[in-house]
VOPAGU-2260 file (C-alpha; in pm, 1 decimal, decimal comma):
REM VOPAGU-2260
SITE   aa  ch    i         X         Y         Z
SITE  MET   A    0     875,4    -168,1   -1429,7
SITE  ASN   A    1    1059,7      49,9   -1105,5
SITE  THR   A    2    1246,4     382,8   -1242,3
SITE  SER   A    3    1298,2     483,7    -888,0
SITE  ARG   A    4    1614,8     242,4    -821,5
SITE  SER   A    5    1853,6     543,2    -707,5
SITE  ARG   A    6    1660,2     632,2    -408,2
SITE  ASP   A    7    1765,4     593,4     -53,8
SITE  LYS   A    8    1685,3     227,1      58,8
SITE  THR   A    9    1710,4      39,5     397,1
SITE  LEU   A   10    1729,5    -317,3     422,7
SITE  THR   A   11    1476,4    -385,1     731,9
SITE  LEU   A   12    1318,6    -742,1     852,8
SITE  GLY   A   13    1451,4    -867,6     525,3
SITE  VAL   A   14    1245,1    -551,3     282,3
SITE  LEU   A   15    1416,9    -358,5     136,2
SITE  VAL   A   16    1205,2      14,1     195,5
SITE  ASP   A   17    1268,4     339,7      45,4
SITE  ALA   A   18    1382,5     567,9     364,1
SITE  LEU   A   19    1144,3     840,8     300,2
SITE  THR   A   20     914,5    1055,1     519,5
SITE  MET   A   21     535,0    1094,2     467,1
SITE  GLU   A   22     620,2    1405,2     317,2
SITE  GLY   A   23     866,1    1246,5      94,9
SITE  ALA   A   24     673,9    1019,2       9,5
SITE  VAL   A   25     383,5    1190,1    -116,6
SITE  ALA   A   26     593,7    1416,0    -310,3
SITE  GLU   A   27     662,8    1111,3    -505,1
SITE  VAL   A   28     385,2    1010,0    -561,2
SITE  ILE   A   29     274,7    1343,3    -700,2
SITE  GLY   A   30     596,9    1348,9    -896,1
SITE  PHE   A   31     451,6     995,0   -1106,3
SITE  LEU   A   32     160,8    1184,2   -1191,4
SITE  GLN   A   33     345,4    1487,9   -1346,0
SITE  GLN   A   34     631,5    1307,9   -1541,5
SITE  PRO   A   35     562,1    1363,7   -1897,9
SITE  GLU   A   36     561,0     970,6   -2007,5
SITE  ALA   A   37     313,5     882,8   -1690,5
SITE  THR   A   38      68,9     867,0   -1928,3
SITE  ALA   A   39     257,8     598,9   -2146,8
SITE  ALA   A   40     427,5     392,1   -1875,2
SITE  PRO   A   41     284,2     111,1   -1669,3
SITE  GLY   A   42      88,1     144,9   -1327,2
SITE  ARG   A   43     321,2     248,0   -1103,2
SITE  ILE   A   44     267,3      29,8    -790,3
SITE  VAL   A   45     297,0     140,5    -423,8
SITE  VAL   A   46     308,7    -133,3    -155,0
SITE  THR   A   47     309,0     -39,7     252,1
SITE  PRO   A   48     478,8    -385,9     419,7
SITE  ASN   A   49     466,4    -453,9     738,9
SITE  LEU   A   50     548,4    -682,2     953,8
SITE  ASP   A   51     288,4    -959,6     813,8
SITE  HIS   A   52     383,1    -859,5     458,2
SITE  ALA   A   53     801,6    -912,4     575,3
SITE  VAL   A   54     671,5   -1293,1     700,4
SITE  GLN   A   55     491,0   -1379,3     365,7
SITE  LEU   A   56     815,9   -1222,4     150,0
SITE  ARG   A   57     995,1   -1496,8     280,9
SITE  GLU   A   58     762,3   -1756,1     151,6
SITE  ASN   A   59     592,1   -1606,3    -172,7
SITE  ALA   A   60     786,3   -1552,9    -483,4
SITE  ASP   A   61     503,6   -1414,7    -649,4
SITE  LEU   A   62     511,2   -1135,9    -329,6
SITE  ARG   A   63     907,1   -1083,7    -404,1
SITE  ALA   A   64     867,3   -1016,5    -790,3
SITE  VAL   A   65     592,9    -730,2    -650,4
SITE  TYR   A   66     817,4    -587,2    -449,8
SITE  ALA   A   67    1115,1    -595,7    -678,5
SITE  ASP   A   68     924,0    -410,0    -945,1
SITE  ALA   A   69     741,9    -185,9    -708,6
SITE  ALA   A   70     781,2     219,4    -762,5
SITE  LEU   A   71     751,3     218,3    -422,9
SITE  VAL   A   72     808,6      33,2     -94,6
SITE  LEU   A   73     717,0     227,3     232,4
SITE  ALA   A   74     701,9     110,1     594,9
SITE  ASP   A   75     361,3      62,1     724,7
SITE  GLY   A   76     440,7    -126,3    1031,8
SITE  MET   A   77     621,8       6,8    1344,7
SITE  PRO   A   78     851,0    -340,7    1359,2
SITE  LEU   A   79    1022,9    -248,4    1017,1
SITE  VAL   A   80    1135,6     122,9    1153,6
SITE  TRP   A   81    1256,3     -25,9    1498,1
SITE  ALA   A   82    1425,8    -284,6    1308,1
SITE  SER   A   83    1575,9     -60,6    1090,0
SITE  ARG   A   84    1747,6     158,4    1397,4
SITE  LEU   A   85    1919,1    -150,7    1456,6
SITE  GLY   A   86    2144,1     -67,1    1165,0
SITE  ALA   A   87    2364,5     200,4     984,9
SITE  ARG   A   88    2067,0     404,5     792,6
SITE  PRO   A   89    1710,0     424,6    1042,5
SITE  LEU   A   90    1403,3     448,6     843,6
SITE  PRO   A   91    1295,5     841,2     890,7
SITE  GLN   A   92     928,8     760,0    1007,2
SITE  ARG   A   93     658,7     579,1     966,2
SITE  VAL   A   94     471,7     603,0     624,7
SITE  THR   A   95      93,3     449,2     671,2
SITE  GLY   A   96     -99,2     386,4     373,8
SITE  SER   A   97    -379,2     518,3     543,1
SITE  ASP   A   98    -198,3     838,6     625,0
SITE  LEU   A   99     -34,6     817,2     258,4
SITE  THR   A  100    -382,2     837,2      92,3
SITE  PRO   A  101    -536,0    1127,1     215,9
SITE  GLY   A  102    -228,4    1298,9     165,3
SITE  VAL   A  103    -167,2    1207,8    -187,1
SITE  LEU   A  104    -541,1    1348,5    -239,1
SITE  SER   A  105    -434,0    1645,7     -58,1
SITE  ALA   A  106    -184,2    1721,4    -260,2
SITE  ALA   A  107    -282,3    1571,1    -594,0
SITE  PRO   A  108    -347,6    1809,7    -878,2
SITE  ALA   A  109    -708,4    1955,2    -956,5
SITE  GLY   A  110    -842,9    1739,6   -1175,5
SITE  THR   A  111    -691,0    1436,9   -1096,5
SITE  ARG   A  112    -910,7    1106,9   -1142,8
SITE  VAL   A  113    -964,8     882,0    -830,8
SITE  TYR   A  114   -1079,0     534,2    -874,7
SITE  LEU   A  115   -1135,1     286,5    -565,3
SITE  LEU   A  116   -1144,6     -71,5    -539,2
SITE  GLY   A  117   -1188,3    -306,1    -258,8
SITE  GLY   A  118   -1388,5    -331,5      47,6
SITE  SER   A  119   -1759,5    -387,8      73,8
SITE  GLU   A  120   -1991,9    -242,3    -141,5
SITE  GLU   A  121   -2107,6      13,8     175,9
SITE  ALA   A  122   -1793,9      81,1     258,6
SITE  ASN   A  123   -1693,0     124,7    -117,2
SITE  LEU   A  124   -1965,0     368,0    -172,7
SITE  ALA   A  125   -1941,6     551,1     118,8
SITE  ALA   A  126   -1553,5     592,6      42,0
SITE  ALA   A  127   -1635,6     716,1    -300,6
SITE  ASN   A  128   -1859,2     935,7    -118,9
SITE  ASN   A  129   -1608,5    1078,6     160,2
SITE  VAL   A  130   -1322,1    1163,1    -123,5
SITE  GLN   A  131   -1538,6    1324,5    -347,4
SITE  SER   A  132   -1694,4    1586,6     -47,1
SITE  ARG   A  133   -1353,8    1582,2     107,3
SITE  TYR   A  134   -1167,0    1673,0    -189,2
SITE  PRO   A  135   -1360,3    1865,2    -426,5
SITE  ASN   A  136   -1101,4    1936,0    -709,2
SITE  LEU   A  137   -1058,6    1581,4    -771,4
SITE  VAL   A  138   -1314,7    1356,5    -921,5
SITE  VAL   A  139   -1410,5    1046,4    -823,9
SITE  VAL   A  140   -1405,9     887,3   -1182,1
SITE  GLY   A  141   -1545,5     526,2   -1072,2
SITE  ARG   A  142   -1589,5     236,7    -765,4
SITE  LEU   A  143   -1628,1    -147,7    -772,4
SITE  SER   A  144   -1617,3    -361,6    -528,8
SITE  PRO   A  145   -1549,2    -690,0    -679,6
SITE  PRO   A  146   -1699,5   -1026,2    -546,7
SITE  ARG   A  147   -1489,3   -1287,7    -314,4
SITE  GLY   A  148   -1249,8   -1494,6    -529,4
SITE  PHE   A  149   -1251,3   -1229,4    -835,9
SITE  GLU   A  150    -866,2   -1220,3    -882,1
SITE  ARG   A  151    -922,4   -1624,9    -987,4
SITE  ASP   A  152   -1178,8   -1501,7   -1265,3
SITE  ALA   A  153    -992,0   -1395,4   -1595,9
SITE  GLU   A  154   -1309,5   -1238,3   -1687,5
SITE  TRP   A  155   -1365,2   -1032,8   -1371,5
SITE  SER   A  156   -1001,9    -887,9   -1391,0
SITE  THR   A  157   -1048,8    -808,9   -1780,8
SITE  ARG   A  158   -1358,5    -620,2   -1677,5
SITE  ILE   A  159   -1230,6    -446,5   -1389,4
SITE  VAL   A  160    -887,6    -319,6   -1611,2
SITE  SER   A  161   -1108,3    -212,4   -1900,4
SITE  ALA   A  162   -1372,4     -25,1   -1598,1
SITE  ILE   A  163   -1038,2     142,8   -1486,0
SITE  THR   A  164    -891,1     241,1   -1845,7
SITE  GLY   A  165   -1214,5     367,6   -1933,0
SITE  SER   A  166   -1233,9     593,6   -1678,1
SITE  HIS   A  167    -897,0     753,3   -1747,3
SITE  ALA   A  168    -791,7     687,4   -1386,4
SITE  GLN   A  169    -511,6     837,3   -1283,7
SITE  ILE   A  170    -501,2     697,2    -904,5
SITE  VAL   A  171    -609,3     380,9    -833,0
SITE  ILE   A  172    -681,0     295,8    -447,1
SITE  LEU   A  173    -696,5     -80,0    -374,2
SITE  GLY   A  174    -837,0    -206,2     -49,2
SITE  LEU   A  175    -844,1    -579,7    -139,0
SITE  GLY   A  176    -608,4    -703,4     140,5
SITE  ALA   A  177    -255,4    -828,0     140,4
SITE  PRO   A  178    -129,7   -1038,8     -77,0
SITE  LYS   A  179    -421,9   -1025,9    -328,6
SITE  GLN   A  180    -454,7    -648,2    -393,0
SITE  GLU   A  181     -19,9    -638,8    -434,8
SITE  LEU   A  182     -64,4    -963,1    -694,8
SITE  TRP   A  183    -363,2    -823,7    -828,9
SITE  ALA   A  184    -193,2    -504,1    -897,6
SITE  HIS   A  185     132,2    -661,7   -1067,9
SITE  GLN   A  186     -46,7    -839,4   -1273,0
SITE  HIS   A  187    -210,8    -619,4   -1430,2
SITE  ALA   A  188     -10,2    -278,6   -1424,7
SITE  GLN   A  189      73,4    -324,6   -1797,0
SITE  ARG   A  190    -262,7    -306,5   -1926,9
SITE  LEU   A  191    -339,5       4,9   -1671,8
SITE  PRO   A  192     -92,6     306,6   -1805,9
SITE  GLY   A  193     -64,8     599,0   -1659,1
SITE  THR   A  194    -188,4     500,5   -1299,2
SITE  VAL   A  195     -49,5     508,4    -956,3
SITE  LEU   A  196    -172,8     194,7    -799,5
SITE  LEU   A  197    -170,5     223,9    -380,3
SITE  CYS   A  198    -203,3     -87,2    -243,1
SITE  VAL   A  199    -342,0      55,6      96,9
SITE  GLY   A  200    -523,4    -238,9     268,2
SITE  ALA   A  201    -782,3    -144,6     558,5
SITE  THR   A  202    -774,3     207,1     410,0
SITE  ILE   A  203   -1118,0     258,4     188,8
SITE  ASP   A  204   -1297,2     117,1     498,2
SITE  PHE   A  205   -1098,2     420,8     688,6
SITE  LEU   A  206   -1236,4     595,0     443,4
SITE  ALA   A  207   -1534,2     523,1     459,4
SITE  GLY   A  208   -1534,4     573,7     859,5
SITE  THR   A  209   -1702,4     212,9     890,3
SITE  VAL   A  210   -1359,8     133,3    1035,1
SITE  LYS   A  211   -1242,4     317,4    1275,4
SITE  ARG   A  212    -812,3     382,5    1335,7
SITE  ALA   A  213    -663,3     382,3    1633,3
SITE  PRO   A  214    -616,3     719,4    1870,7
SITE  ARG   A  215    -357,4     871,6    1745,7
SITE  PHE   A  216    -105,0     822,9    2088,4
SITE  MET   A  217    -152,4     472,6    1992,6
SITE  GLN   A  218     -51,5     510,6    1644,2
SITE  VAL   A  219     244,0     722,9    1774,1
SITE  LEU   A  220     355,8     453,0    2024,1
SITE  GLY   A  221     328,3     165,6    1755,6
SITE  LEU   A  222      47,6      -2,4    1935,8
SITE  GLU   A  223    -158,8      39,6    1682,8
SITE  TRP   A  224    -183,3    -336,6    1627,2
SITE  ILE   A  225    -355,4    -378,1    1990,9
SITE  PHE   A  226    -601,1    -184,7    1892,0
SITE  ARG   A  227    -684,2    -405,8    1564,7
SITE  MET   A  228    -650,2    -734,2    1702,5
SITE  LEU   A  229    -898,4    -600,4    1973,5
SITE  GLY   A  230   -1124,7    -510,7    1740,8
SITE  ASP   A  231   -1068,5    -849,5    1502,5
SITE  PRO   A  232    -954,1   -1104,8    1707,6
SITE  VAL   A  233   -1041,6   -1402,2    1535,6
SITE  ARG   A  234    -885,6   -1286,2    1220,6
SITE  LEU   A  235    -637,4   -1130,2    1357,3
SITE  VAL   A  236    -462,0   -1315,1    1713,9
SITE  ARG   A  237    -345,8   -1620,9    1549,5
SITE  ARG   A  238    -171,0   -1361,8    1267,5
SITE  TYR   A  239      32,1   -1176,9    1460,8
SITE  ALA   A  240     116,9   -1458,9    1696,8
SITE  ARG   A  241     258,4   -1584,8    1370,6
SITE  ASP   A  242     442,1   -1292,6    1319,4
SITE  ALA   A  243     552,2   -1270,8    1621,7
SITE  TRP   A  244     726,1   -1632,2    1588,0
SITE  HIS   A  245     887,2   -1548,2    1249,6
SITE  LEU   A  246    1024,2   -1181,5    1416,8
SITE  PRO   A  247    1412,4   -1277,4    1561,5
SITE  GLY   A  248    1436,6   -1462,9    1198,5
SITE  LEU   A  249    1381,4   -1137,7    1034,1
SITE  ILE   A  250    1597,2    -992,0    1247,8
SITE  TRP   A  251    1899,5   -1208,0    1222,0
SITE  TYR   A  252    1849,0   -1220,3     831,2
SITE  ASP   A  253    1917,9    -831,4     863,6
SITE  LEU   A  254    2236,7    -863,7    1087,9
SITE  ARG   A  255    2415,0   -1110,2     834,0
SITE  ALA   A  256    2262,2    -900,8     575,5
SITE  ARG   A  257    2449,7    -593,5     678,8
SITE  ARG   A  258    2795,7    -787,3     788,3
SITE  SER   A  259    2799,8    -962,2     458,7
SITE  ARG   A  260    2801,1    -621,7     293,5
């Protein structure tokens, strides 16, 4: 499925990441849309790993399969960028899904068809309206906030795939949370030809304005995780503590992998 293996990649925290700037990543996605064979090719999956993804990849073989087939793997988390600087091929910058998405929407050709999948009904509707108003040259052709557990219901997935294909969407923004969005996209990419599947987590909430991003200085300093944790401590404190526990092992994995080359 992956047709971009010749691109420069960097191993960081056990994840093979495309060494791209934000500008380069946007250009790659737009290139997917413009390739002559795009309408017939299986959906191209774009994943944006952070430290939590790196931890999950150690134990989840299905998620590793997604990453092996992904058209783009972009470093959403600053720990991946920092860890890459310990090697000879540091990543040029952080490329977050929440920045990549508006970048792609701004650069997409006029008439590009967009579908939003995920988030609450309120956020999904607001995001769809905001995308249409901010990018009037694009067309929001559909949106859906699926019920909890839909990914375990074959009938629901069939309905979603049919809705996306029937809308002739070219860009599908998935905000279902990780690893659900990545696994679902991978499972159904063959049935979604001509699409770019952006697995970008909370981006639908950011597009909707229902969740605020950290101040810019925190983003630049790699402290956005603190802002998010303070906003949702019940869910995130435990996750961040677990991820921090695994971080030394992931760095050690990188060092051993580089020495063996």
